[in-house]
C-alpha positions as CSV (number, residue, x, y, z in Angstrom):
1,M,-19.3,-7.5,4.7
2,C,-22.4,-7.6,6.3
3,S,-25.5,-5.6,5.3
4,L,-26.3,-2.5,7.6
5,V,-29.8,-3.9,8.0
6,I,-28.2,-6.3,10.2
7,I,-27.4,-3.5,12.6
8,L,-30.4,-2.4,12.9
9,L,-32.3,-6.0,13.1
10,V,-29.9,-7.1,16.0
11,L,-30.7,-3.5,17.8
12,Y,-34.9,-4.3,16.6
13,N,-34.9,-7.4,18.6
14,F,-33.5,-5.1,22.2
15,C,-35.6,-1.6,21.2
16,D,-39.2,-0.3,21.5
17,S,-40.0,-2.0,17.7
18,A,-42.8,0.7,17.4
19,F,-40.5,3.2,16.1
20,F,-37.9,0.7,14.7
21,P,-37.2,-0.2,11.2
22,I,-36.7,-3.2,10.3
23,C,-34.6,-2.5,7.3
24,L,-32.7,0.8,6.5
25,Y,-32.8,1.1,2.6
26,L,-35.9,-0.4,0.6
27,P,-36.4,0.2,-3.7
28,R,-39.1,1.9,-5.5
29,F,-42.1,-0.4,-5.3
30,W,-45.3,0.2,-7.2
31,L,-47.8,1.6,-4.6
32,A,-51.3,0.5,-5.8
33,G,-54.6,1.1,-3.6
34,P,-53.6,0.8,-0.1
35,C,-56.0,-0.9,2.0
36,N,-56.8,1.9,3.6
37,G,-60.2,0.7,5.6
38,L,-58.3,-2.6,7.1
39,A,-57.4,-2.1,10.8
40,G,-54.3,-3.9,12.3
41,P,-51.1,-5.8,9.7
42,L,-51.5,-8.1,7.0
43,S,-51.2,-11.9,7.4
44,P,-47.6,-12.9,5.6
45,V,-49.8,-15.1,3.6
46,V,-51.6,-12.1,2.4
47,N,-50.1,-9.8,-0.6
48,S,-49.9,-6.4,-0.3
49,T,-50.3,-3.9,-2.9
50,T,-47.6,-1.7,-1.5
51,C,-44.9,-4.1,-0.5
52,P,-45.8,-7.0,-2.3
53,Q,-44.7,-10.6,-1.8
54,W,-44.6,-13.4,-4.0
55,T,-45.0,-17.2,-2.9
56,A,-43.1,-20.0,-2.2
57,L,-41.1,-21.1,-5.3
58,H,-40.0,-24.8,-5.3
59,P,-37.9,-26.4,-8.5
60,T,-41.0,-28.9,-10.6
61,E,-38.8,-30.2,-13.2
62,H,-36.3,-30.7,-10.5
63,H,-38.6,-31.6,-7.8
64,G,-37.1,-35.0,-7.0
65,L,-33.5,-34.4,-7.0
66,S,-34.4,-31.0,-4.7
67,T,-36.1,-33.0,-2.2
68,D,-33.7,-36.2,-2.3
69,L,-30.9,-33.4,-1.5
70,D,-32.7,-31.5,0.9
71,V,-32.9,-35.1,3.3
72,A,-28.9,-35.0,2.2
73,Y,-28.3,-31.9,3.9
74,N,-30.3,-32.9,7.2
75,S,-27.6,-35.9,7.5
76,E,-25.1,-36.0,10.1
77,D,-22.6,-37.4,7.3
78,F,-23.1,-34.3,5.6
79,K,-23.2,-31.3,8.9
80,R,-20.1,-32.9,9.7
81,R,-18.3,-32.5,6.0
82,A,-19.3,-29.1,6.2
83,I,-17.9,-28.1,9.3
84,Q,-14.8,-30.0,8.2
85,V,-14.6,-27.9,4.9
86,L,-15.2,-24.5,6.6
87,G,-13.1,-25.3,9.1
88,D,-10.4,-26.0,6.7
89,A,-11.6,-22.9,5.1
90,V,-11.1,-20.8,8.7
91,R,-7.6,-22.4,9.4
92,V,-6.1,-19.9,6.6
93,P,-5.0,-16.5,7.6
94,T,-6.5,-14.8,4.3
95,E,-6.2,-11.1,5.7
96,S,-6.3,-8.0,3.7
97,Y,-5.2,-4.6,4.9
98,D,-6.0,-1.0,4.1
99,D,-2.3,-0.6,2.8
100,N,-1.9,-4.1,0.8
101,G,0.4,-3.6,-2.0
102,A,-0.6,-4.8,-5.6
103,V,-0.6,-8.3,-6.5
104,G,3.2,-9.3,-7.0
105,E,4.8,-6.4,-5.3
106,D,3.0,-7.0,-2.1
107,N,3.8,-10.7,-0.3
108,R,1.3,-10.6,1.9
109,W,-1.2,-11.4,-0.7
110,D,0.7,-15.3,-0.7
111,T,-1.4,-16.7,1.4
112,F,-4.3,-16.6,-0.5
113,A,-2.9,-19.9,-2.4
114,E,-2.8,-21.9,0.5
115,L,-6.5,-21.1,0.5
116,H,-6.7,-22.0,-3.1
117,R,-4.9,-25.5,-2.2
118,V,-7.6,-26.3,0.5
119,L,-11.0,-25.3,-1.9
120,E,-9.2,-27.8,-4.1
121,A,-8.6,-30.1,-1.9
122,S,-11.7,-30.1,-0.3
123,F,-13.6,-30.0,-3.7
124,P,-12.1,-32.1,-6.2
125,R,-15.1,-33.0,-8.3
126,V,-15.8,-29.3,-8.4
127,Y,-12.5,-28.2,-9.7
128,E,-12.7,-31.0,-12.8
129,S,-16.2,-30.4,-13.7
130,L,-16.0,-26.6,-14.1
131,N,-13.7,-24.5,-15.8
132,V,-11.6,-22.8,-12.9
133,T,-9.7,-19.4,-14.0
134,K,-7.6,-17.3,-12.0
135,V,-7.8,-13.2,-11.8
136,N,-5.3,-11.1,-11.1
137,T,-3.6,-14.7,-9.4
138,Y,-5.7,-14.5,-6.4
139,G,-9.7,-13.8,-7.5
140,L,-11.8,-17.2,-8.4
141,V,-13.6,-17.7,-11.1
142,F,-15.6,-20.9,-11.6
143,H,-17.7,-21.4,-15.0
144,W,-20.4,-23.9,-15.0
145,Q,-21.5,-24.1,-18.7
146,G,-25.2,-24.4,-19.4
147,S,-26.7,-26.1,-22.5
148,T,-28.7,-23.6,-23.9
149,P,-27.8,-19.8,-24.5
150,A,-30.1,-18.2,-21.3
151,K,-28.1,-15.1,-20.5
152,P,-25.5,-16.8,-17.5
153,Y,-25.5,-15.8,-13.8
154,I,-23.5,-15.4,-11.0
155,L,-23.0,-16.4,-7.3
156,T,-20.2,-13.8,-5.6
157,A,-18.4,-14.3,-2.3
158,H,-15.0,-13.0,-1.1
159,Q,-12.0,-15.2,0.2
160,D,-10.2,-12.5,2.6
161,V,-11.1,-11.6,6.1
162,V,-10.6,-8.4,8.4
163,P,-7.5,-8.9,10.1
164,V,-6.9,-9.7,13.7
165,E,-5.3,-7.4,16.0
166,D,-2.2,-8.7,17.7
167,Q,-3.8,-7.1,21.2
168,T,-7.2,-9.2,21.1
169,V,-6.3,-12.7,20.9
170,E,-6.1,-13.2,24.3
171,E,-9.5,-12.2,24.2
172,W,-10.5,-15.1,21.9
173,K,-12.4,-17.9,23.2
174,H,-10.4,-20.1,20.7
175,D,-7.9,-19.4,18.3
176,P,-9.3,-16.6,15.8
177,Y,-7.7,-19.1,12.9
178,S,-8.3,-22.2,15.1
179,G,-11.8,-23.4,12.6
180,Y,-12.7,-24.9,15.9
181,F,-16.1,-26.9,16.4
182,D,-17.2,-27.0,20.2
183,G,-20.7,-28.9,19.2
184,T,-22.6,-25.7,18.9
185,W,-20.7,-23.0,17.1
186,I,-17.7,-23.4,14.7
187,W,-14.7,-20.4,15.7
188,G,-12.9,-18.1,13.9
189,R,-12.3,-15.0,11.6
190,G,-14.0,-15.4,8.2
191,T,-17.4,-18.2,9.7
192,C,-19.6,-14.9,9.7
193,D,-17.5,-12.6,6.9
194,D,-17.8,-14.4,4.2
195,K,-15.7,-17.8,4.1
196,S,-19.3,-19.5,4.7
197,D,-21.2,-18.1,2.0
198,L,-18.3,-19.3,-0.3
199,I,-18.3,-23.1,1.3
200,R,-21.7,-23.3,1.1
201,Q,-21.9,-22.2,-2.4
202,L,-19.5,-25.5,-3.5
203,L,-20.9,-27.4,-0.9
204,A,-24.4,-26.8,-3.0
205,I,-22.6,-27.3,-6.4
206,D,-20.9,-30.0,-5.3
207,S,-23.8,-31.7,-4.4
208,L,-26.0,-30.8,-7.5
209,L,-22.7,-32.3,-9.4
210,E,-22.7,-36.0,-7.0
211,Q,-26.1,-36.2,-8.3
212,G,-25.4,-35.8,-11.9
213,F,-27.2,-32.1,-12.2
214,S,-26.2,-30.9,-15.7
215,P,-27.2,-26.6,-16.0
216,A,-29.2,-25.4,-18.9
217,R,-28.0,-21.8,-17.7
218,T,-24.6,-21.3,-17.1
219,L,-23.6,-20.0,-13.9
220,I,-20.4,-18.2,-12.7
221,L,-18.8,-18.0,-9.5
222,S,-16.3,-15.4,-8.8
223,Y,-14.6,-15.2,-5.6
224,G,-12.4,-12.0,-4.7
225,F,-9.6,-11.5,-2.5
226,D,-9.6,-7.7,-1.1
227,E,-13.6,-7.3,-0.5
228,E,-12.4,-5.7,3.2
229,S,-10.1,-3.4,2.2
230,K,-10.6,-1.7,-1.3
231,G,-12.0,-4.1,-3.9
232,I,-9.8,-2.8,-6.5
233,E,-7.1,-6.0,-6.9
234,G,-9.9,-9.1,-6.6
235,A,-13.6,-7.6,-7.3
236,G,-12.3,-4.9,-9.7
237,H,-10.2,-7.4,-12.0
238,L,-12.8,-9.7,-11.8
239,A,-15.5,-7.7,-13.2
240,R,-13.3,-6.2,-15.7
241,Y,-12.3,-10.1,-17.0
242,L,-16.1,-10.8,-17.0
243,E,-17.5,-7.9,-18.7
244,E,-14.6,-8.4,-21.6
245,T,-15.6,-12.1,-21.7
246,Y,-19.4,-11.9,-21.5
247,G,-20.1,-8.2,-22.8
248,R,-21.7,-5.2,-20.4
249,D,-24.9,-6.2,-19.2
250,S,-24.3,-9.8,-20.5
251,F,-25.8,-11.6,-17.1
252,A,-29.4,-12.3,-16.0
253,L,-28.8,-11.5,-11.9
254,L,-25.8,-11.4,-9.6
255,L,-26.7,-13.0,-6.0
256,D,-23.9,-11.3,-3.3
257,E,-23.8,-11.2,0.4
258,G,-25.9,-9.1,1.9
259,G,-29.4,-8.7,4.1
260,T,-29.9,-11.7,6.4
261,W,-33.2,-13.1,8.1
262,T,-34.3,-12.0,11.3
263,K,-37.4,-13.2,13.6
264,S,-39.1,-10.2,15.0
265,L,-39.6,-11.2,18.6
266,Y,-43.6,-10.2,18.2
267,M,-45.3,-13.7,17.4
268,D,-48.8,-12.3,17.5
269,M,-49.8,-14.0,14.2
270,G,-47.8,-17.7,15.5
271,G,-44.0,-16.3,14.1
272,I,-43.0,-14.0,11.0
273,V,-39.6,-14.0,9.8
274,F,-38.5,-11.7,8.0
275,A,-36.1,-11.9,4.9
276,T,-33.6,-8.8,3.9
277,P,-32.1,-9.0,0.9
278,S,-30.7,-5.3,0.0
279,I,-30.8,-4.1,-3.9
280,S,-29.6,-0.6,-3.6
281,E,-26.3,1.1,-2.8
282,K,-25.5,4.5,-1.1
283,G,-23.0,6.8,-2.4
284,Y,-20.0,7.1,-1.3
285,L,-17.4,10.3,-0.5
286,D,-15.0,11.6,1.5
287,V,-14.4,15.4,1.4
288,K,-11.3,16.3,2.7
289,I,-10.8,20.3,3.8
290,T,-7.4,21.6,3.7
291,L,-6.5,24.9,5.0
292,S,-2.8,26.2,4.6
293,T,-1.3,29.7,5.9
294,L,2.0,31.4,6.4
295,G,3.7,30.0,9.1
296,G,6.0,31.5,12.0
297,H,6.8,32.0,15.4
298,S,3.5,31.6,17.4
299,S,4.9,34.3,19.6
300,V,3.5,36.8,17.0
301,P,0.4,35.0,16.1
302,P,-2.2,36.1,13.5
303,S,-5.7,36.7,14.7
304,H,-6.8,32.8,13.6
305,T,-4.1,30.1,12.4
306,S,-4.8,27.5,10.1
307,I,-6.1,25.2,13.2
308,G,-8.5,27.5,14.2
309,L,-9.9,28.6,10.7
310,L,-10.5,24.7,9.9
311,S,-12.4,24.8,12.9
312,R,-14.6,27.2,11.5
313,F,-15.1,25.1,8.7
314,I,-15.8,21.9,10.5
315,T,-18.2,23.8,12.5
316,A,-20.3,25.2,9.4
317,V,-20.5,22.1,8.3
318,E,-21.8,20.3,11.2
319,D,-24.1,23.2,11.6
320,N,-25.7,22.6,8.0
321,P,-26.6,18.8,8.3
322,H,-27.9,17.4,4.8
323,Q,-31.8,17.9,4.3
324,A,-34.2,14.5,5.0
325,S,-37.1,13.5,2.6
326,L,-39.7,11.0,2.2
327,S,-40.9,11.3,-1.1
328,R,-43.2,8.3,-2.7
329,T,-40.4,7.4,-4.8
330,G,-37.8,6.6,-2.6
331,T,-36.0,3.7,-0.4
332,P,-37.8,4.9,3.4
333,F,-41.0,5.4,2.0
334,A,-40.8,2.0,0.8
335,T,-39.6,0.7,3.5
336,T,-42.7,2.3,5.9
337,Q,-45.4,0.7,4.0
338,C,-43.9,-2.8,4.3
339,L,-44.1,-2.0,7.7
340,A,-47.5,-1.2,8.3
341,A,-48.1,-3.6,5.7
342,Y,-46.9,-6.7,7.9
343,D,-45.1,-5.4,11.3
344,P,-47.1,-6.8,13.8
345,A,-45.8,-4.5,16.4
346,Y,-46.0,-1.4,14.1
347,P,-48.1,1.3,16.2
348,E,-51.6,1.4,14.5
349,D,-52.1,5.0,14.3
350,L,-48.7,4.7,12.5
351,R,-50.0,2.2,10.7
352,K,-52.9,4.0,9.4
353,L,-51.0,7.2,8.8
354,A,-48.4,5.7,6.6
355,R,-51.6,4.1,4.6
356,K,-53.0,7.6,4.3
357,A,-50.0,9.1,3.1
358,V,-50.0,7.0,-0.4
359,A,-52.0,9.2,-1.6
360,D,-52.4,12.3,0.6
361,D,-49.9,15.2,0.9
362,A,-50.4,16.4,3.8
363,A,-50.2,12.8,5.5
364,L,-47.1,12.7,4.0
365,K,-45.5,15.7,5.8
366,V,-46.5,14.2,8.7
367,L,-45.3,10.9,8.5
368,Q,-41.8,12.5,7.8
369,E,-42.2,14.2,11.1
370,R,-43.3,11.4,13.0
371,L,-40.2,9.1,11.4
372,L,-37.5,11.4,12.1
373,A,-38.7,12.2,16.1
374,S,-39.0,8.5,16.2
375,D,-35.4,7.5,16.1
376,P,-32.1,9.0,15.2
377,L,-31.4,6.7,12.3
378,Y,-34.1,7.9,9.8
379,K,-32.2,10.6,9.4
380,A,-29.7,8.0,8.3
381,M,-32.6,6.7,6.0
382,L,-33.9,9.6,4.4
383,G,-30.8,11.7,3.7
384,T,-27.1,12.0,3.2
385,T,-25.3,11.6,6.2
386,Q,-21.9,13.2,7.2
387,A,-19.3,12.4,10.1
388,V,-16.0,14.0,10.6
389,D,-13.5,11.5,11.2
390,L,-10.3,12.7,10.4
391,V,-8.2,15.8,11.9
392,E,-4.7,17.0,11.6
393,G,-2.5,20.1,12.2
394,G,0.8,21.2,13.2
395,V,4.0,20.3,14.1
396,K,5.2,22.0,17.3
397,V,4.3,24.1,20.1
398,N,5.9,27.1,19.3
399,A,5.7,26.9,15.5
400,L,2.6,28.7,13.8
401,P,0.7,25.8,11.9
402,E,1.2,26.3,8.2
403,R,-1.6,23.2,7.4
404,A,-4.5,21.5,8.8
405,S,-7.2,19.2,7.9
406,A,-10.4,17.1,8.2
407,V,-11.8,14.8,6.3
408,V,-15.7,14.4,6.6
409,N,-17.1,11.3,5.7
410,H,-20.3,10.6,3.4
411,R,-22.7,8.0,3.2
412,I,-24.7,9.8,-0.3
413,A,-28.8,9.1,-0.1
414,E,-30.6,7.2,-3.2
415,H,-31.8,10.5,-4.2
416,S,-28.5,12.4,-4.4
417,S,-25.3,12.4,-6.4
418,V,-21.7,12.5,-6.0
419,G,-22.2,16.1,-7.7
420,E,-25.3,17.8,-5.8
421,L,-23.2,16.8,-2.4
422,Q,-19.5,18.6,-3.9
423,Q,-22.1,21.4,-4.6
424,H,-23.4,21.5,-1.2
425,M,-20.1,21.7,0.3
426,I,-18.6,24.9,-2.4
427,D,-22.0,26.7,-1.6
428,L,-21.8,26.0,2.2
429,L,-18.3,27.3,3.1
430,T,-17.8,30.1,-0.4
431,P,-19.2,32.9,2.5
432,L,-16.9,31.7,5.3
433,A,-13.7,32.2,2.2
434,T,-14.3,35.3,1.2
435,K,-14.4,36.3,5.5
436,Y,-11.6,35.5,6.0
437,D,-10.2,36.0,2.9
438,L,-8.9,32.6,1.5
439,A,-8.6,31.7,-2.0
440,L,-10.9,29.0,-2.3
441,V,-10.4,25.6,-5.0
442,A,-13.0,22.9,-4.7
443,F,-13.0,19.9,-6.5
444,G,-10.1,21.0,-9.0
445,N,-12.1,24.0,-9.8
446,N,-11.5,27.7,-8.7
447,I,-14.1,29.6,-6.6
448,T,-12.9,32.4,-5.2
449,C,-9.4,34.2,-4.4
450,G,-8.1,35.7,-1.4
451,G,-4.4,37.2,0.2
452,A,-4.7,35.1,4.0
453,G,-4.1,31.9,2.8
454,E,-5.9,28.7,0.8
455,V,-8.7,26.3,1.7
456,V,-9.0,23.7,-0.9
457,L,-11.7,20.7,-0.9
458,S,-11.0,17.5,-2.8
459,D,-11.6,14.0,-3.4
460,F,-10.0,11.9,0.0
461,L,-8.4,9.2,-1.6
462,G,-10.4,9.1,-4.3
463,T,-13.1,7.0,-3.7
464,A,-16.3,8.9,-4.8
465,L,-19.2,6.8,-5.7
466,E,-22.1,7.2,-6.9
467,P,-25.2,6.0,-5.3
468,S,-26.0,2.3,-7.4
469,P,-28.9,2.0,-9.5
470,V,-31.8,0.1,-7.7
471,T,-32.5,-3.3,-9.1
472,P,-36.1,-3.9,-10.3
473,T,-38.8,-5.6,-7.9
474,E,-41.3,-6.2,-9.9
475,Y,-41.9,-9.7,-11.2
476,G,-38.9,-11.4,-13.0
477,P,-35.3,-12.0,-10.9
478,W,-36.7,-10.3,-7.7
479,A,-39.7,-12.3,-7.8
480,L,-37.6,-15.7,-8.3
481,L,-35.2,-15.1,-5.3
482,Q,-38.1,-14.0,-3.2
483,G,-39.7,-17.4,-3.9
484,S,-36.8,-19.5,-3.4
485,I,-36.1,-17.4,0.0
486,K,-39.2,-18.6,1.1
487,A,-39.1,-22.0,-0.7
488,A,-36.3,-22.7,1.5
489,F,-37.2,-21.1,4.8
490,E,-40.6,-22.2,5.4
491,S,-40.1,-25.6,4.3
492,S,-37.1,-25.9,6.5
493,P,-37.2,-28.8,8.8
494,T,-35.7,-26.9,11.9
495,R,-37.9,-23.7,11.2
496,N,-41.2,-24.1,12.5
497,S,-43.0,-23.4,9.9
498,S,-42.8,-19.6,10.4
499,K,-44.1,-17.4,7.3
500,V,-41.5,-15.4,6.0
501,V,-41.8,-11.2,4.3
502,V,-39.2,-10.6,2.0
503,I,-38.7,-6.6,2.8
504,P,-35.8,-5.0,0.2
505,S,-32.6,-2.8,1.6
506,L,-29.5,-1.7,1.2
507,S,-26.2,-2.7,1.3
508,I,-22.7,-1.7,0.2
509,D,-20.0,-3.8,-1.8
510,T,-21.1,-4.8,-5.2
511,Q,-19.5,-1.7,-7.4
512,F,-17.7,-3.0,-9.4
513,Y,-19.9,-5.4,-11.0
514,W,-22.6,-2.7,-11.7
515,N,-22.5,-3.2,-15.6
516,L,-22.9,-7.0,-15.7
517,T,-26.7,-6.4,-15.0
518,K,-29.3,-4.6,-13.6
519,H,-30.2,-7.0,-11.6
520,I,-28.3,-7.4,-8.9
521,F,-29.0,-8.7,-5.0
522,R,-27.1,-8.8,-1.7
523,F,-28.4,-11.9,0.8
524,S,-26.8,-14.6,2.8
525,P,-29.1,-17.2,4.3
526,S,-28.0,-16.8,8.0
527,F,-30.0,-16.1,10.7
528,D,-28.6,-12.6,13.3
529,T,-28.4,-15.5,15.8
530,D,-26.3,-17.7,14.1
531,R,-23.2,-15.1,14.6
532,F,-22.1,-15.6,18.5
533,N,-20.5,-11.9,18.6
534,G,-20.8,-10.4,14.8
535,E,-18.3,-10.3,12.0
536,H,-14.7,-8.1,12.3
537,T,-14.8,-8.7,16.1
538,V,-13.8,-10.8,18.7
539,N,-14.8,-14.2,18.7
540,E,-16.5,-14.2,15.7
541,G,-18.4,-17.7,15.3
542,K,-20.7,-19.4,13.5
543,S,-23.2,-21.1,15.1
544,F,-24.2,-24.7,14.0
545,C,-26.9,-25.6,16.4
546,A,-29.3,-23.7,13.9
547,D,-27.8,-25.5,11.2
548,S,-27.2,-22.4,9.9
549,L,-24.3,-24.2,7.5
550,N,-26.4,-26.6,5.7
551,E,-29.7,-24.5,6.1
552,G,-27.6,-22.1,3.8
553,V,-26.9,-24.7,1.1
554,R,-30.4,-25.7,0.5
555,F,-31.4,-22.2,-0.1
556,Y,-28.1,-22.2,-2.7
557,T,-29.3,-24.9,-4.2
558,K,-32.8,-24.4,-4.8
559,F,-32.2,-21.1,-6.1
560,I,-29.6,-21.9,-8.3
561,L,-32.4,-25.1,-9.8
562,N,-35.0,-22.6,-9.4
563,V,-32.9,-20.0,-11.8
564,D,-31.6,-22.7,-14.2
565,E,-35.6,-23.4,-14.3
566,S,-36.6,-19.7,-15.1
567,D,-37.9,-18.5,-18.4
568,L,-35.9,-15.3,-17.6
569,P,-33.6,-13.9,-21.1
């Protein structure tokens, strides 16, 4: 699943960028010495103390190999092969469903066996040279042994795709599992999310093997198969296997799918490309509110039925949203600092205010007010969001409903927690329960007593998730990733030497891997314009007119070589 930031980036290209954030979420930076005296944005080649940038990092020990592969990736033969192997993978409909049963009990998983046959036929050298382990039948782990005891690292992707709805098939320009290449686009479910990343990683490794490269640092590939549903059968088992095999915090870094590249419409400085790897994830909690009251014939109703009472609880939730907070140590503040430092379209008065807010509390307060007033998306950036998404109650028009329920979806802010959110719900709804003489049971605890019925707050489906640890952005894995992104892009034969600014963002999907390393990044080497119609929708397509596939292979190759040469532990 692609980063939330992509939604903002696409909208950014069509809205007034003056108040539109390039990234949804950024990590904690050190914020030393803003350039208060400077007017206008910094050039991408100038470093900022409030949004630090590292220079392009090209392989040195393997400079010749990297250069040779750059040439090979630009050849027509390589492009044809990349199109073919991605198309072959797309032609296998590896759909995962929310209601999938366990592996071995639900035969809908069986299609992944066919994808494994396709991958082995497409990459025989990889299967012969790397140790391949299948976890929970369809999870794939490729182990490329290094020659040194340095910590290994992980590249991940997922094999599954969201289902194609039967009623939408006729709306596709080409069959959703055709893998058809029309000279510009490769069509089919999975071309964007996420078979393209999986194929580009395997193409990079296959090319390195063909050139005789042998790694110094062990590389692990981990490919789940139910990321689009629960992740439990795939990444859940894979993470447990990797932790049991290698140990807790045993990896130098992990790179998963996530943020992408976007090109600003504003070319004041000759063109700026923003790369948006994600380094943090919001928390998650679905709170189910269940009202239970006595039933009976509707001809003799009480003052409030369970549905009527539920509506009051829902109204209380919506009338009391979570408060936004702009903290200097939080993600949204860093977002603002990056925009103020490098975005040529950022309003000059906001730029000056952001720089002043680094040390001035009054300016910080004004900045928060200005940001919240500028666009509703800042409310999502600055706090926990809530949305009442499900509601049910009643079975017959002349029968009093004995039970009614609603589910409130929450995305928990980086600075908050599941416990804080639960306490917020208890504090908010206890007075209502008391007013209507209802017993309140919240998350397994008895809060109030009552004789008119009961209201229960619970974790719907047991999906509570704390906000993720924030990946450090000091020198080390972050600088290595940033340098690799810049090296791959700024040396691209197709990108006209545009300069890159790397801005961290927030994403989802790596929750199962948190025990393996503190350095988790989410980045897919693609442009927002490389997608015909986005992922998870009709006419999902991957552009090849911008050399998206081979450009991604170039990035993974440089990243692998740079990590291999690095002095990381």
